[in-house]
GULUMVO-988608 format. One record per atom (N, C-alpha, C): residue in one letter; z, x, y. Coordinates in steps of 0.02 Angstrom, whole numbers, plus 50000, padded with zeros to 5 digits. Each point is the difference from the previous one (the first is absolute). Layout:
<pts>
AZXY/...
</pts>
This chain:
<pts>
X537175547657380/X500414994749970/X499654993449999/X500174995649953/X499684993749996/X500284995250053/X499604994850017/X500194995750057/X499944992849980/X500454995750026/X499984992949996/X499884997550072/X499544995150004/X499844997250065/X500644997250033/X500025000250064/X500564997150034/X500064992749979/X500624997549994/X500074993349974/X499754994750049/X499354999650006/X499704994950043/X500174993249973/X500054995050044/X500154993049974/X499484997849949/X500234997049947/X499574997349949/X499804992950017/X499364998449992/X499744993150011/X499774997149933/X500064993649995/X499814996649937/X499274999049994/X499615005650003/X499284999549997/X499794997649930/X499464996049997/X499814997449934/X499835005849952/X500134998849937/X499785004549949/X499264999049990/X499645005549980/X499304999549984/X499925002649928/X499904995049956/X499895001949930/X499304997449980/X499815002149939/X499394997349973/X500114992549990/X499444996250001/X500074992949999/X500364997749937/X499875002949942/X500324998049940/X500775001050005/X500195005650027/X500735001250009/X500304995150047/X499654998750055/X500294995450050/X500074992949969/X499544997949959/X500024993749966/X500604999849953/X500105005249962/X500534999949951/X500705000350035/X500025002750061/X500645000450035/X500244993250024/X499564995050003/X500184993450024/X499864999050074/X499805005550033/X499874999650073/X499474995250018/X499534998549954/X499424996050018/X500104992849976/X500604998549972/X500124993149978/X499944994950056/X499854994049984/X499974994550050/X500724998750025/X500034998350065/X500674998450029/X500294993949967/X499604995849969/X500244993949970/X500275001249932/X499905006149972/X500225001149931/X500705002749996/X500365000350055/X500685002349997/X500025007549985/X500475001849955/X500095007149984/X499385003049970/X499965006550005/X499465003449968/X500054999349924/X499465000849963/X500014999849931/X500405006349975/X500514999049960/X500375005949975/X499555005049970/X500085006650018/X499555005249975/X499975000149923/X500544998049967/X500005000549928/X499494995549970/X499794994750035/X499484995649975/X499335003549996/X499855004050050/X499405004049998/X500035004949943/X500595003349991/X500055004949946/X499924996749934/X500224993649993/X499964996849934/X499274999049978/X499554999250047/X499264999649982/X499795006249960/X500195005750025/X499805006249968/X500415001049935/X500614997950003/X500435000649940/X499744995849943/X499754994050011/X499734995749949/X499365003249971/X499605003050044/X499375003249976/X500205005849957/X500505003950018/X500205005949960/X500284997749932/X500404994550002/X500324997449937/X499504997849950/X499444996750027/X499514997249956/X499495005349977/X499905005150038/X499515005349982/X500275006750024/X500505002849968/X500255006550024/X499525005749993/X499815002950055/X499545005449999/X500075003950064/X499585005350008/X500045004350058/X499874996150064/X499484995750000/X499804996550060/X500524994750022/X500214996149952/X500514994950018/X500675003450018/X500175005349968/X500615003750019/X499935003050069/X499415002750016/X499885003050066/X500064994750055/X499724994049989/X500054994550048/X500724998150012/X500394999549946/X500694998350005/X500395005350039/X499895006349984/X500365005350035/X499825000150074/X499374999250016/X499785000050070/X500304994450038/X500024993949970/X500314994350035/X500735001150009/X500335002749950/X500735001350005/X500175005150054/X499555005150006/X500105005150051/X499924997050071/X499524995950009/X499884996850065/X500574995550021/X500274996149949/X500544995550013/X500685002949997/X500055006249976/X500655003049995/X500454996849948/X499694997849944/X500384996249949/X499955003849934/X500515000049959/X499985002649934/X500254994749951/X499825000849937/X500214995449948/X499915003449932/X500224996849947/X499905002949934/X499265000549982/X499584995250023/X499295000349987/X499705005850038/X500215001150061/X499755005950040/X500175006649963/X500605000249974/X500195005949963/X499595001149939/X499834994449964/X499595000549939/X499315002250019/X499744997350056/X499315002150021/X499995007450016/X500555002550031/X500045007250016/X499985004249937/X500374998049949/X500045003749937/X499305000049968/X499644994450000/X499344999649971/X499525004950035/X500035000050068/X499585004250039/X500125007249980/X500615002249997/X500165007049987/X499865002049928/X499964995349956/X499835001649930/X499254999849987/X499604998450052/X499274999549991/X499705005950040/X499685004849965/X499745005950035/X499464998550047/X499614994549987/X499424998650041/X500194996050063/X500624998750012/X500204995950059/X499885003950065/X499764996650052/X499855003450064/X500615003850028/X499855005450035/X500535004350026/X500434996350049/X499714996150047/X500424996450051/X500454995149967/X499774996549944/X500414995249969/X500575003649960/X499845005849972/X500525003849965/X500565002050047/X499805001450060/X500515001950051/X500474994150015/X499694994150005/X500394993950011/X500494998949942/X499745001149937/X500404998949942/X500595005049997/X499855006150019/X500545005250001/X500544998250052/X499804997550054/X500484997750051/X500454994449975/X499674995349964/X500384994249973/X500555002149953/X499855004749954/X500495001749950/X500405006250017/X499885002650060/X500435005450027/X499875006749967/X499395000949973/X499845006849973/X499935004950056/X500095006449985/X499905005250048/X499315002949995/X499524996449968/X499325002549991/X499635000150066/X500234996250049/X499665000050065/X500305005850043/X499565004250024/X500245005450043/X500284997150064/X500555002950022/X500324997750060/X499555000850061/X499505004349996/X499545001450053/X499504994350009/X499944995849952/X499474995050002/X500214993950041/X499514996950033/X500144994050038/X499914994049953/X500214994150022/X499844993949962/X499244999349996/X499774996849944/X499274999649989/X499634997050058/X500294995550039/X499684996950057/X499805005250054/X500345005749998/X499855005150052/X499485005249977/X499804999649936/X499525004849975/X499334999350035/X499765005250031/X499394999550041/X499404998249957/X499985002549939/X499454998349956/X500004992449986/X500584997049990/X500054992949987/X499764996150062/X500215002350059/X499824996750061/X499244999950009/X499695005849990/X499305000750007/X499624995649949/X500274999649940/X499714995849950/X500034992850019/X500564998350035/X500044992950024/X499484998650053/X499895004850044/X499514999050052/X499284998749965/X499855003849951/X499364999149966/X499954993249965/X500574998149968/X500014993649967/X499924994350049/X500345000450057/X499924994750049/X499334999750030/X499675005650010/X499334999950027/X499534996949947/X500085001349937/X499594996649949/X500104992450001/X500624997950007/X500144992950003/X499694996950060/X500045003450058/X499724997150062/X499264999950000/X499685004249960/X499264999649992/X499824993349968/X500424997349956/X499894993749968/X500284994250038/X500525001650042/X500364994650037/X500085002150072/X499455000450037/X500045002850069/X500394995950049/X500144993749982/X500404995850046/X500734999249977/X500225004249957/X500694999749975/X500455003650050/X500274996150047/X500435002850052/X500605003549973/X500284997349945/X500615003149972/X499865007349974/X499425000649968/X499835006649974/X499835004850058/X499724997450054/X499865004550057/X500665002450030/X500494995650001/X500665002450026/X500315004849954/X499934999149934/X500275005049953/X499625006850008/X499354999550014/X499625006350011/X500255003750063/X500154996050053/X500245003050061/X500675003849985/X500424996849959/X500665003049982/X499895006849963/X499544999749953/X499875006249960/X499745005650046/X499534998350046/X499765004950046/X500555002650048/X500444995750023/X500545002150041/X500455004649963/X500144998949937/X500425004149960/X499725007149994/X499365000450000/X499635006649997/X499935003350066/X500194996450055/X499945002550067/X499304999050029/X499584995749970/X499344998750024/X500054994050048/X500275001350059/X500144994550048/X499414995950022/X499445003350013/X499394996650025/X499714995749944/X500005002649939/X499744996049945/X500454994049989/X500645001150008/X500494994449990/X499884994750054/X499885002450063/X499884995550054/X499384995549988/X499465003149975/X499404996349985/X500134994849945/X500375001849950/X500134995449945/X500444994350023/X500505001450042/X500424994650026/X499614995150047/X499585003050040/X499594995950042/X499564995249962/X499705002449946/X499594995749958/X500434994649965/X500605001949980/X500464995249967/X500134994150046/X500125001650064/X500154994850050/X499384995850018/X499415003049994/X499404996550016/X499764995149946/X500095002249937/X499734995849945/X500524994749982/X500665000950019/X500494994849993/X500024996049938/X500304994250000/X500374997350056/X500665003750017/X500204999550063/X500625003350020/X500594996649966/X500445004149974/X500564997549959/X500655003750021/X500564997749974/X500625003450011/X499965007149978/X499735001349941/X499915006949974/X499625004350045/X499404997750021/X499565003850039/X500325001750069/X500304995150031/X500275001250066/X500595004949997/X500424999549952/X500575004849994/X499745007049980/X499535000149955/X499735006749980/X499655003350060/X499604996050035/X499645003050058/X500475002350055/X500534996050012/X500505001850052/X500335006749980/X500195000549938/X500345006449978/X499515005750001/X499384998749984/X499495005450004/X499935002450072/X499954995550047/X499895002450070/X500615003550028/X500614998249974/X500595004050019/X499955007149970/X499775000549938/X499875006349967/X499505004250044/X499514996550028/X499495003650041/X500265001150073/X500654998950010/X500315001050064/X499674995750055/X499854993849982/X499694995150047/X500344993249992/X500664999750016/X500344993549993/X499714994550043/X499705002150058/X499704995250044/X499444996049964/X499615003649961/X499464996749962/X500304995249948/X500575001949970/X500324995849951/X500264993650035/X500295000650059/X500264994350034/X499434995450024/X499455003050021/X499434995850020/X499764995849941/X499965003249943/X499774996249939/X500494994649981/X500635001350001/X500484995149980/X500044994050048/X499905001550065/X500024994650047/X499324996150005/X499505003149972/X499324996950003/X500004993449959/X500395000049947/X500024993949955/X500654996450010/X500024995950054/X500614996850019/X500284995449947/X499584996749959/X500244995649952/X500385003649943/X499835006449991/X500355003849947/X500705002050022/X500144999550064/X500665001850027/X500514994649981/X499784994449972/X500464995149972/X500275002249931/X499725005049975/X500205003049937/X500555005550014/X500604999349972/X500565004850018/X499815007049981/X499565001249948/X499825006749982/X499565003250052/X499574996050032/X499575002650055/X500405000950063/X500454995050013/X500425000550059/X500455006249997/X500275001149942/X500445006249992/X499615006250014/X499375000449975/X499595005850013/X499855000850073/X499884994650037/X499855000550071/X500605002450041/X500594997349982/X500635001750035/X500165007649986/X499955001849936/X500175007149981/X499515004750031/X499354998550001/X499515004350029/X500095000950074/X500184994450032/X500165000250073/X500585004850013/X500524999249959/X500585004350008/X499835007149989/X499595001549948/X499785006849988/X499635003050058/X499584995650034/X499615002350058/X500394999950065/X500664998649994/X500414999550057/X499764994750050/X499794994349973/X499774994250038/X500474994149983/X500014995250043/X500394993849991/X499504994849970/X500154997649941/X499584994749971/X500084993550038/X499454996450005/X500014993450034/X500214994549951/X500165002049938/X500124994749950/X500745000649973/X500435003450035/X500695000649976/X500334993149997/X499924996150051/X500334993450001/X499744995749942/X499365000449984/X499734996349943/X500325002749936/X500065006449994/X500315002849941/X500724997749993/X500385000250052/X500724997549996/X500044993049978/X499564995850028/X500014993049984/X499824998949924/X499525004049976/X499814999349931/X500565001949952/X500355005350018/X500575002249958/X500574994950004/X500144997550060/X500564995550007/X499864993149970/X499354998049997/X499834993549973/X500134999949926/X499895005549964/X500165000849928/X499624994949957/X499434997850021/X499614995549958/X499575003949950/X499965006550008/X499625004449956/X500515003949960/X499805001349937/X500445003649955/X500225006650028/X500635002249990/X500245006450027/X499585006149979/X499714999949942/X499575005649980/X499425001250048/X499704994550020/X499425000650048/X500225001650070/X500654998750015/X500255001450068/X500325007050004/X500095003349945/X500395006049998/X499765005350051/X499385001849998/X499745005350042/X499984997850074/X499904993850013/X499994997350068/X500705000750028/X500524997749961/X500695000850023/X500185007350010/X499765004249956/X500175007350006/X499675002950063/X499374998350014/X499685002250062/X500364997750059/X500214993849999/X500374997350058/X500705003450008/X500315002049943/X500655003550007/X499905006850036/X499435002949989/X499855006550036/X499964998950074/X499634994550019/X499944998250071/X500684998650031/X500424996249967/X500674998350026/X500445006250007/X499955004549947/X500405005950004/X499845004450059/X499335001050012/X499795004350054/X500144997150067/X500124993350002/X500174996950063/X500754999750010/X500385002549951/X500715000250007/X500364993649978/X499624995549969/X500304993349980/X500215000649926/X500565003549990/X500195001549932/X500184994049958/X500304995050031/X500144993849962/X499394996849972/X499504999250044/X499364997249979/X499655004549946/X500065006550011/X499695004649951/X500304999249931/X500674999349999/X500354999249935/X499824993349969/X499894994950042/X499814993449973/X499325000449968/X499535003150035/X499335000749971/X499995004149938/X500375005549999/X500065004249943/X500254996249940/X500504995450012/X500274996149946/X499454995749967/X499594996950042/X499464995949974/X499505004249960/X499845006050027/X499505004449964/X500255002249934/X500645000349989/X500295002349937/X500194994449951/X499874993850018/X500144994449953/X499585000649938/X499365000850009/X499525001249945/X499525005550025/X500225006150004/X499615005150036/X499405002649966/X499485001550038/X499475004249975/X500265007249997/X499655004549966/X500235006849999/X499955003250068/X499564997550042/X499925002950069/X500574998050039/X500264993849997/X500594997850037/X500615004049977/X500065001049934/X500565003649972/X499985007250028/X499415002950003/X499935006850025/X500225000150074/X499854995050039/X500224999850068/X500765000050006/X500334996049956/X500734999850000/X500305006749978/X499685003449950/X500255006549980/X499915005150055/X499434999650035/X499895004750056/X500524998850054/X500184993950015/X500524998550048/X500665003449978/X500164999249937/X500635003149974/X499965007550005/X499435003049986/X499955007150004/X500075002950068/X499874995650052/X500085002050069/X500704998650027/X500424997549958/X500694998450020/X500074993650040/X499494995649995/X500034993750035/X500424995049962/X500504997250028/X500444995549964/X499684992949996/X499494999549960/X499664993549996/X500054997249929/X500345003449955/X500044997349933/X500364993349997/X499724995149968/X500304993250001/X500254998249930/X499735002949946/X500184998249934/X500275005949958/X500165005450035/X500265005949964/X499475002749953/X500235004049951/X499555003149954/X499814994549949/X499364999149992/X499764995049950/X499625003749944/X500365000849944/X499725004149947/X499354997449974/X499914993450005/X499384997049968/X499375002350040/X500105001950064/X499425002250039/X499705006249973/X500395004249964/X499745006149974/X499464998849947/X499964993949976/X499484998349950/X499404996450030/X500014999750066/X499454996250034/X499335003649987/X499504996449974/X499365003349984/X499705003450063/X499735005949988/X499685004150050/X500455001950060/X500664999849988/X500465001650054/X500115007550005/X499485003949998/X500065007449998/X500305002850064/X499784997750059/X500265002750062/X500734998550007/X500184993549987/X500714998250006/X500445003949951/X499765000749938/X500415004049950/X500065007250024/X499455002750025/X500025007050023/X500545000950056/X500024995550048/X500485000350053/X500714998849974/X500064995349953/X500664998449972/X500265006249962/X499595003349962/X500265005649960/X500165006050043/X499675000650056/X500195005750047/X500694998750026/X500114993650020/X500684998450026/X500545000949946/X499824998749937/X500485000549944/X500065007449976/X499595004450027/X500055006949978/X499675001449933/X499584995549976/X499655000849936/X499275002350017/X499955006450012/X499395002550031/X499405000349954/X500105001149936/X499454999949954/X499694993249994/X500424994949998/X499754993150000/X499664998450066/X500245002750055/X499674998950066/X499325003050000/X499915005849971/X499365003449996/X499534996049957/X500234998149941/X499574996049955/X499754993850034/X500434996450033/X499774993850034/X499605001750065/X500145005750032/X499585001950056/X499295001549977/X499915003149944/X499335001449972/X499654993549982/X500384995149973/X499694993749984/X499834996150061/X500415000550052/X499834997050065/X499365002750028/X499935006749993/X499365003250022/X499414997749959/X500114999249935/X499464997449958/X499834992850015/X500484996250024/X499914992950017/X499634999550067/X500155004450047/X499695000050065/X499735006750019/X499495002349960/X499775007150004/X499675001950064/X499814995050041/X499685001550066/X500535000950054/X500624998449987/X500534999950052/X500305007050006/X500225001750061/X500305006450016/X500725000549980/X500384994550013/X500735000449988/X500225001849929/X499704996949949/X500245001849932/X499855007249982/X499465002850024/X499825007149985/X500535004550033/X500174998650062/X500485004150036/X500684999349964/X500214993849986/X500634998749966/X500045003649934/X499504999249957/X500025003049934/X500015007650001/X499605002950044/X499965007450004/X500655002850027/X500314996750050/X500625002350027/X500574999249953/X500034994149969/X500594998649954/X499965004649939/X499405000949973/X499925004349943/X500255007250015/X499785002650056/X500175007050017/X500715000850019/X500214996150048/X500665001350034/X500604997349957/X499914993849978/X500554996649965/X500015001249924/X499424999849970/X499965000749925/X499845007349978/X499775003950046/X499855007149981/X499395000749956/X499534995250006/X499414999849956/X499395001650044/X499885006450012/X499435001950046/X499334998849969/X499975000049933/X499354998349968/X499804993050012/X500474995449992/X499824993050012/X499894998850073/X500385003850042/X499904999250073/X499295001850019/X499735005149970/X499325002150015/X499494994749977/X500144996849944/X499554994549976/X500014994450049/X500574998150025/X500044994350048/X499665001750066/X500115006050026/X499685001950061/X499265000449993/X499775002949942/X499295000549989/X499664993249995/X500324995249966/X499744993249996/X499964996850068/X500505001050042/X500004997350068/X499455003050042/X499875006349989/X499505003750042/X499304997349987/X499894997049942/X499334997449987/X499854994450053/X500464995650013/X499924994650049/X500145002250071/X500415005450010/X500195002350065/X499925007650004/X499385002449998/X499905007449995/X500225003950060/X500104997150057/X500225003650058/X500744999150016/X500384996749957/X500714999050012/X500375006750000/X500275001850058/X500345006450004/X500654999949957/X500344994549998/X500594999449958/X499835001349925/X499504996649976/X499805000849931/X499735007049985/X499635002850045/X499785007049991/X500575004949996/X500514998750043/X500595004349998/X500384998949933/X500094993649980/X500384998949938/X499635002849941/X499344999549998/X499615002849947/X500065007549998/X499945003450058/X500085007150005/X500685002349978/X500514996550019/X500685001749981/X500104999549923/X499784994549972/X500064999049929/X499605005349960/X499415001650024/X499595005149965/X500345006650006/X500265002050058/X500325006450007/X500615000449957/X500394994849994/X500595000149959/X499865000249925/X499394997649981/X499805000149929/X499545005549984/X499895005150047/X499625005749984/X499254999650011/X499764994650030/X499294999350014/X499865002350072/X500055006350011/X500035002950069/X499344999250036/X499435000949966/X499344999250033/X499904992850024/X500214995249961/X499954993150019/X500444998450060/X500605002850000/X500464999450057/X499685002550064/X499715006149995/X499715003050061/X499424995650026/X499584997649957/X499414996050020/X500274993650038/X500494996849970/X500294994150031/X500275001250068/X500385005550007/X500295001750066/X499475001750051/X499465003349976/X499455001450047/X499664993850028/X500064994449963/X499704993850023/X500414996450052/X500655002250008/X500424997150050/X499825003050068/X499944995850049/X499735002350067/X500505004650036/X500624998249999/X500485004050039/X500275005749958/X500185005350034/X500265006049968/X500675002250029/X500174997950060/X500605001950033/X500474994050007/X500655001049996/X500484994550006/X500074996750067/X499454996750022/X500044996850068/X500224992949994/X500084997349939/X500284993349991/X500305000049929/X500314994549981/X500344999649939/X499545001449939/X499404996949999/X499565001149944/X499795007249995/X499885003150057/X499775007049997/X500595004349977/X500624998650021/X500565003949980/X500084999449924/X499944994149976/X500054999349926/X499465004049961/X499384999850024/X499475003949969/X500135007550008/X500315002150054/X500195007050008/X500505002249947/X500474995449986/X500475001549944/X499645000549934/X499514995849988/X499625000449938/X499605006849997/X499745002250058/X499675006450003/X500505005649985/X500614999050021/X500525005149983/X500135000349925/X500024994249968/X500064999749927/X499425003849966/X499394998550023/X499405003149969/X500055007850011/X500235002050057/X500045007350012/X500485003249948/X500574996849989/X500485002549951/X499665000449932/X499674994849980/X499674999949933/X499485005449994/X499705001850057/X499475005149999/X500325007150006/X500635000450004/X500345006550005/X500045002650073/X499804995750049/X500035002150070/X500684997550030/X500525003549977/X500684997750014/X500184999750074/X499825005350037/X500165000350073/X499644994350035/X499374998849985/X499644994750030/X500304993349983/X500234999149939/X500314993849979/X500624998650038/X500425005250010/X500624999050038/X499864998050072/X499515003450029/X499824998650069/X499794992650008/X499574997949955/X499754993150004/X500564994849989/X500425001349951/X500554995449989/X500454999550060/X500185005750028/X500455000150059/X499704996350059/X499345001150010/X499654996750055/X500004992549988/X499864997949938/X499974992849986/X500694996850008/X500525003349976/X500664997350005/X500254999450072/X499855005050040/X500194999750071/X499644994250035/X499384999049983/X499614994550030/X500284993249980/X500164999449936/X500274993649976/X500694998550029/X500395005150008/X500654998850035/X499894998050070/X499525003050035/X499874998050069/X499754992950005/X499614997849947/X499764992950000/X500534995249975/X500615002749986/X500544995749973/X499834996949934/X499605003549960/X499844997449930/X500465003949954/X500624997750000/X500535003649961/X499855000349925/X499794994449974/X499875000049926/X499445004949983/X499454999650038/X499455004449986/X500205007350010/X500395001550050/X500235007050011/X500435002149942/X500464995849977/X500435001849943/X499595001149938/X499494995949987/X499605000949938/X499615006450005/X499705001650057/X499685006350008/X500425006149987/X500614999450026/X500475005549989/X500205000749928/X500084994449965/X500175000149930/X499445002949957/X499404998150016/X499445002949963/X499925007550017/X500125001950060/X499975007350017/X500545003849961/X500604997049993/X500535003249963/X499815000749927/X499664995049973/X499775000549929/X499525005849990/X499555001250050/X499535005649994/X500375006650009/X500515000250040/X500395006350009/X500365001649936/X500254994749968/X500375001449936/X499515002949951/X499394997649999/X499495002549952/X499835007450017/X499995001650064/X499855007250019/X500585004549981/X500614997450016/X500615003649977/X500295005250045/X499815000050065/X500325004450049/X500654996850023/X500585002749980/X500644996750008/X500134998250072/X499885004650047/X500154998450070/X499554994450025/X499374999949982/X499554994650024/X500194993449965/X500215000449938/X500214993649963/X500594997350038/X500495004050016/X500604997550034/X499834997150068/X499535003250037/X499804997250063/X499664993249995/X499564999549952/X499614993749991/X500474994549978/X500455001749953/X500474994949975/X500464997650057/X500255004650039/X500434998350057/X499644995150048/X499375001450015/X499624995650044/X499904993049967/X499825000249935/X499904993849963/X500624995949999/X500575003249988/X500654996349995/X500184996950068/X499885003750053/X500174997450066/X499574993750017/X499355000449985/X499564994550015/X500114994249951/X500175001349937/X500124994749953/X500614995950018/X500505003250030/X500594996050019/X499844995250058/X499465001350039/X499814995650055/X499534994549975/X499785000449940/X499514994949974/X500154998649926/X500534996449989/X500224998949930/X499644993949971/X499325000849991/X499604994649973/X499905001149925/X499714995049965/X499905000549929/X499545006149984/X499475001050042/X499555005649987/X500355006750009/X500395000650051/X500385006250013/X500495001249946/X500364994949976/X500465000849947/X499645002349934/X499434996749987/X499655001849940/X499775007450000/X499725002450056/X499795006850004/X500615005050002/X500554997950029/X500595004249999/X500255000949928/X499984994649962/X500235000749931/X499555004749960/X499364999750015/X499545004549963/X500105007150020/X500175001350065/X500135006650020/X500665002749969/X500494995549998/X500625001949965/X499915001849929/X499534996749967/X499875001749931/X499665006649993/X499695002850051/X499635006149995/X500435006050020/X500554999150033/X500405005750022/X500734998050006/X500425004549986/X500734998750007/X500265002750066/X499535001750044/X500185002750065/X500174994350049/X499784994049983/X500134994350046/X500684997149982/X500394999150048/X500664997149988/X499994992450010/
</pts>
C-alpha cells in the first residue's frame, strides 16, 4: 500500500527557487519598497513582446512566465493557440500550451515540464556554459546547485553552493537558498551556522524568519525570537515582508502552548501573505488546529505559486484531482524536497485513484532522494497497481526492511502482498497482507491498517473466491469503522463500486 509520512510539524522553511523566479516572486524586493511588485507587471513585459511580435519564441516566453506565476489571461490563451498551431514549436512549450487551454493532448502520466530529467540536465549544461564565461556569478552557482540537487547529485550541489557563497557578495537570496539546501542535505546545523555568521543580515525579516524556522526544524531554540517578535510588533516594515517571520513565530508560539499569541502572529502573517505563509495556515487547518483568523479567503486561491497551499486546501475540500494537480506543481516548484513527492504520490494513488501519476511523482522524488523508503514503497505500489510488476519488484528490493518490525516495514509488507496478488501468488499475498494489517493494528495505525485491508479486499474481489472476498471485506469494514478518514472513505467508495457484497 502507498504511504504518507506521519504528519510531522511543518516549519516555514525558506523556498529555494531559481534566482529569476525568486526575483519575480517579490521575495528579493527592498524592504523600503513596500509591497512586492504585482506579478502581473512581470507578465506584462512578456505580453507586450508577444503583442508586438507574435511568434513561437515570444509566445513561449509568455507561457513560461505565466506558468511560473500561476497567472492566465487572454494573451496567454492566444499564445497557447499559436504554439499549438505551429508544428515546429518545442515539445515542452507545447505541453504548457496544452495545459493552458485544457486539451487532453498531454498524457496524464507526464510530469510538469520542470520535472523532465532531460530538461534539468540541459539546464545543468547551460549553467556550466554560462559559468565558464562568468565564473564569479554567485547567483548562477546557486542555480547550478539547485539543478544538481534536483538530480540527486548532492556532492556536486554542495560544491556549487560553496562556490556561490565564496564568490559572493552574500545576499538575502544566497543565504536563504543555502539554508534550504543544507536542510535538504540533512544538515540544519550548518544552515544555522551560516545564518548566524552574518549578524547584520539578521536585521532582515526574511533572513530572521529563515533562522527561526530552521532552528525549529532542528528542534533548537532560536536566540533571535525576541528580536523577531519586536520586529513584527513594531510594524514599521510592510506586512508582505513580515509575513514569513510572523508565520515562523506562530509555529513557535503554538508549540509552546501559547495559542493566543500563535493566533495573533498568524493574523499578521495572513495580512499580505506569501504563498509559504498561506501554506503554513492551510497545514494548520489540515491538522485540525483552530488557528484560522479570517475564515476561508477565496482570493488566496489565486496567489501566485501557491501550489502547496492549494494542494492542501483541495484535499480538505475533497477535490482530489485538483489536489493532485497542485501537488505535482508543488513538486515541480521544489523538486529537491521530499514532502511534495510523498504528498503527490500518496494523494494520487489513495485519494484520486491515479496510480500512473503517483508513479511519476514518486519517481521524480526518488531522483533527489534515492534511498527514501517511503518513496520507494509508493513507487512500487503505484507500479504494481498499473501493471509494471518488474519495476515494482526492483523498487521493493531496494527497501532495506522486509519484515513488519515497524510501521514503515509493515506498509512495505502490504505492498509486497499487493505485488504477490498481481503475480498470481494469491496465498503469499494473503499472508503478507494479514501480517501487515496485524502489525499496523498493534502499532495503533488504524488508518493504515484500514487502507491495507481495503486494498486486500480489492485484490480478493479481482480473484473472485467468494469466501475469501467475504472475509477480506469483513476485516476491511471493521477496520474502516475505526478510522473514518478521507482516505479510508475514498477507498471504501471505490471498493463499493467494485462489488455489491459490501453493505
